[in-house]
C-alpha positions as CSV (number, residue, x, y, z in Angstrom):
1,X,-73.1,95.6,-83.5
2,X,-75.3,93.2,-85.5
3,X,-78.9,92.6,-84.8
4,X,-79.0,88.9,-84.2
5,X,-82.8,88.8,-84.6
6,X,-82.4,88.8,-88.4
7,X,-79.8,87.8,-90.9
8,X,-77.1,90.3,-91.8
9,X,-76.5,91.2,-95.4
10,X,-72.9,92.4,-95.2
11,X,-70.9,91.0,-98.2
12,X,-68.0,88.6,-97.5
13,X,-64.7,89.7,-98.8
14,X,-63.9,86.3,-100.3
15,X,-67.0,86.4,-102.4
16,X,-66.1,89.7,-104.1
17,X,-62.4,90.6,-103.8
18,X,-59.9,89.1,-106.2
19,X,-56.5,88.0,-104.8
20,X,-53.7,86.0,-106.3
21,X,-54.3,82.2,-106.5
22,X,-51.7,81.4,-103.8
23,X,-53.3,83.8,-101.4
24,X,-56.8,82.4,-102.1
25,X,-55.6,78.9,-101.5
26,X,-54.0,79.9,-98.2
27,X,-57.3,81.3,-97.0
28,X,-59.1,78.1,-98.0
29,X,-56.5,76.1,-96.0
30,X,-57.1,78.4,-92.9
31,X,-60.8,77.8,-93.3
32,X,-60.3,74.0,-93.4
33,X,-58.3,74.2,-90.2
34,X,-61.1,76.2,-88.6
35,X,-63.6,73.5,-89.7
36,X,-61.4,70.8,-88.1
37,X,-61.1,72.7,-84.8
38,X,-64.9,73.4,-84.7
39,X,-65.9,69.8,-85.4
40,X,-67.7,70.9,-88.6
41,X,-67.6,67.5,-90.3
42,X,-69.5,65.6,-87.6
43,X,-73.1,66.4,-88.8
44,X,-72.3,65.4,-92.4
45,X,-70.6,62.2,-91.4
46,X,-73.5,61.3,-89.1
47,X,-75.9,61.8,-92.1
48,X,-73.9,59.3,-94.2
49,X,-73.7,56.9,-91.4
50,X,-77.5,57.1,-91.2
51,X,-77.8,56.4,-95.0
52,X,-75.6,53.3,-94.6
53,X,-77.4,52.1,-91.4
54,X,-80.8,52.4,-93.0
55,X,-79.7,50.4,-96.1
56,X,-80.2,53.2,-98.5
57,X,-76.7,52.8,-100.1
58,X,-77.1,51.5,-103.8
59,X,-76.4,47.8,-104.0
60,X,-75.1,47.7,-107.6
61,X,-73.0,50.9,-107.9
62,X,-71.2,53.5,-105.9
63,X,-73.3,56.2,-104.1
64,X,-73.2,59.4,-106.2
65,X,-72.7,62.6,-104.1
66,X,-72.8,66.2,-105.3
67,X,-70.9,68.6,-103.1
68,X,-72.6,71.9,-103.7
69,X,-70.3,74.9,-103.6
70,X,-67.4,72.6,-102.7
71,X,-64.7,75.2,-102.1
72,X,-61.5,73.5,-101.0
73,X,-63.1,70.1,-101.1
74,X,-62.4,69.2,-97.6
75,X,-65.9,67.9,-96.9
76,X,-65.8,65.5,-99.9
77,X,-62.4,64.3,-98.9
78,X,-63.6,63.6,-95.3
79,X,-66.6,61.6,-96.5
80,X,-64.5,59.8,-99.0
81,X,-62.1,58.8,-96.3
82,X,-65.0,57.6,-94.1
83,X,-66.3,55.6,-97.0
84,X,-62.9,53.9,-97.5
85,X,-62.6,53.1,-93.9
86,X,-66.1,51.6,-93.8
87,X,-65.8,49.5,-97.0
88,X,-68.4,51.3,-99.0
89,X,-68.2,52.8,-102.5
90,X,-69.0,56.4,-103.2
91,X,-68.3,58.8,-106.0
92,X,-68.1,62.6,-105.5
93,X,-68.7,65.6,-107.8
94,X,-67.7,68.9,-106.3
95,X,-69.4,71.9,-108.0
96,X,-68.2,75.4,-107.4
97,X,-68.4,78.5,-109.6
98,X,-65.0,79.7,-108.5
99,X,-62.3,78.3,-110.8
100,X,-59.6,78.8,-108.2
101,X,-61.6,76.8,-105.7
102,X,-61.8,73.8,-108.1
103,X,-58.0,74.1,-108.8
104,X,-57.1,74.2,-105.1
105,X,-59.5,71.3,-104.3
106,X,-57.9,69.2,-107.1
107,X,-54.4,69.9,-105.9
108,X,-55.3,68.9,-102.3
109,X,-57.0,65.6,-103.4
110,X,-54.8,62.4,-103.4
111,X,-54.5,60.9,-106.9
112,X,-56.8,58.1,-107.8
113,X,-59.7,59.1,-105.5
114,X,-63.2,59.0,-107.0
115,X,-63.7,62.8,-106.8
116,X,-64.3,65.1,-109.7
117,X,-64.1,68.9,-109.5
118,X,-66.3,71.0,-111.8
119,X,-66.5,74.8,-112.3
120,X,-70.1,75.7,-112.8
121,X,-73.1,77.6,-111.4
122,X,-75.0,75.1,-109.3
123,X,-78.4,76.0,-110.9
124,X,-76.9,75.3,-114.3
125,X,-75.7,71.9,-113.2
126,X,-77.7,69.0,-114.7
127,X,-76.4,65.5,-114.3
128,X,-77.0,62.9,-117.0
129,X,-76.7,60.2,-114.3
130,X,-78.5,59.5,-111.0
131,X,-77.4,61.8,-108.1
132,X,-78.1,60.1,-104.8
133,X,-77.1,62.8,-102.2
134,X,-76.5,66.5,-102.3
135,X,-74.5,68.0,-99.5
136,X,-73.4,71.5,-98.7
137,X,-71.2,73.0,-96.0
138,X,-71.0,76.7,-95.1
139,X,-72.7,77.7,-98.3
140,X,-76.3,78.6,-97.6
141,X,-75.4,81.6,-95.4
142,X,-74.0,83.3,-98.6
143,X,-77.5,83.2,-100.2
144,X,-80.4,85.7,-99.9
145,X,-83.8,84.3,-99.1
146,X,-85.1,83.8,-102.7
147,X,-82.0,81.9,-103.7
148,X,-82.1,79.8,-100.6
149,X,-85.6,78.7,-101.5
150,X,-84.4,78.0,-105.1
151,X,-81.5,76.0,-103.7
152,X,-83.7,73.8,-101.5
153,X,-85.9,73.1,-104.5
154,X,-82.9,72.3,-106.6
155,X,-81.6,69.8,-104.1
156,X,-85.1,68.3,-103.8
157,X,-85.2,67.9,-107.6
158,X,-81.6,66.7,-107.9
159,X,-81.1,64.2,-105.1
160,X,-82.7,60.7,-105.3
161,X,-82.1,59.7,-101.7
162,X,-81.7,63.0,-99.8
163,X,-79.7,66.0,-98.9
164,X,-77.9,67.8,-96.1
165,X,-77.2,71.5,-95.4
166,X,-74.4,71.9,-92.8
167,X,-74.2,75.6,-91.7
168,X,-73.9,78.0,-88.8
169,X,-76.3,79.1,-86.1
170,X,-76.7,82.9,-85.8
171,X,-75.7,83.8,-82.2
172,X,-73.6,86.5,-80.5
173,X,-71.2,84.0,-78.8
174,X,-69.6,82.5,-81.9
175,X,-69.7,86.0,-83.6
176,X,-67.5,87.6,-80.9
177,X,-65.4,84.5,-80.3
178,X,-64.4,84.3,-84.0
179,X,-63.8,88.1,-84.0
180,X,-61.4,87.8,-81.1
181,X,-59.8,84.4,-82.0
182,X,-59.1,85.2,-85.7
183,X,-57.5,88.5,-84.7
184,X,-55.4,87.0,-81.9
185,X,-54.2,84.2,-84.1
186,X,-53.4,86.6,-87.0
187,X,-55.6,84.9,-89.5
188,X,-55.9,86.3,-93.0
189,X,-58.0,89.5,-93.2
190,X,-60.6,87.6,-95.2
191,X,-60.9,85.2,-92.2
192,X,-61.0,88.1,-89.7
193,X,-63.8,89.8,-91.6
194,X,-65.7,86.9,-93.1
195,X,-65.8,84.6,-90.1
196,X,-68.0,86.9,-87.9
197,X,-70.0,88.0,-90.9
198,X,-70.8,84.4,-91.7
199,X,-72.2,83.9,-88.2
200,X,-74.3,87.2,-88.5
201,X,-75.7,86.1,-91.9
202,X,-76.5,82.5,-90.7
203,X,-79.7,81.0,-89.3
204,X,-82.0,80.3,-86.5
205,X,-84.4,77.4,-86.4
206,X,-87.4,79.6,-87.4
207,X,-85.5,80.8,-90.5
208,X,-85.2,77.3,-91.7
209,X,-88.8,76.4,-90.9
210,X,-90.0,79.4,-93.0
211,X,-87.6,78.6,-95.9
212,X,-88.7,75.0,-96.0
213,X,-92.3,76.0,-96.1
214,X,-91.6,78.5,-98.9
215,X,-89.8,75.7,-100.8
216,X,-92.9,73.6,-100.7
217,X,-91.7,70.8,-98.4
218,X,-94.4,69.1,-96.4
219,X,-94.2,69.5,-92.6
220,X,-91.8,67.0,-91.1
221,X,-90.2,66.2,-94.5
222,X,-86.9,67.7,-93.4
223,X,-85.2,67.7,-90.0
224,X,-83.5,70.8,-88.4
225,X,-80.9,69.8,-85.8
226,X,-78.5,71.8,-83.7
227,X,-74.9,70.6,-83.2
228,X,-72.3,71.9,-80.8
229,X,-70.7,74.3,-81.3
230,X,-73.3,76.5,-82.9
231,X,-74.1,74.5,-86.0
232,X,-77.6,74.3,-87.4
233,X,-78.1,71.6,-90.0
234,X,-81.0,70.6,-92.2
235,X,-81.4,67.1,-93.5
236,X,-83.8,65.4,-95.8
237,X,-84.1,61.6,-96.4
238,X,-86.8,60.9,-98.9
239,X,-89.3,58.3,-97.9
240,X,-88.4,58.5,-94.2
241,X,-89.7,60.4,-91.2
242,X,-87.4,63.3,-90.4
């Protein structure tokens, strides 16, 4: 039984175990379905609505968005669809160090969409163009504390307008719910193992407050917001009160 007072350090199978490409893609599809059922896209879409509402969208070019650890690319595709429906232009660059993730994301993306998939270590990624927004989803719980601080600093240095971290809240209810639900619905063994582990390695508000302090952000520069069910998101819009 995990100690929910602190982050768990159990490795996730998908981070370390090699499986055939088709099996890896199938797990990513299951994860996307879980994201849809858990309303995982709402915080990120709300962030982009805020950017548009506050007039921060570039006037003379598309908004440039880096999707950090983009995985199957479902978050970029969701925001791209929202942009289409709202008559705004945006360009997306998904960066993931897993070659199979980039391949599966490209295969799932309709042709002609302004989304590019790159295979690279995020900390080695240096754009030769302005990046407006960095977004990440279900990525930061994979990182130990020092790399989390480094990631926050990287986003702060990379994003011209701001950034959003969309991740889980550490709590026993989603831990045991996922454990039971993924077993009952016969999800892939990666999902059955990694789903509860993701919750146990996720965050509480005080974790983010400490990490933001360690990254050197001024008090109030970023906002920490809880979303139902059991999401804890961190947003930063530069030049604006959190």
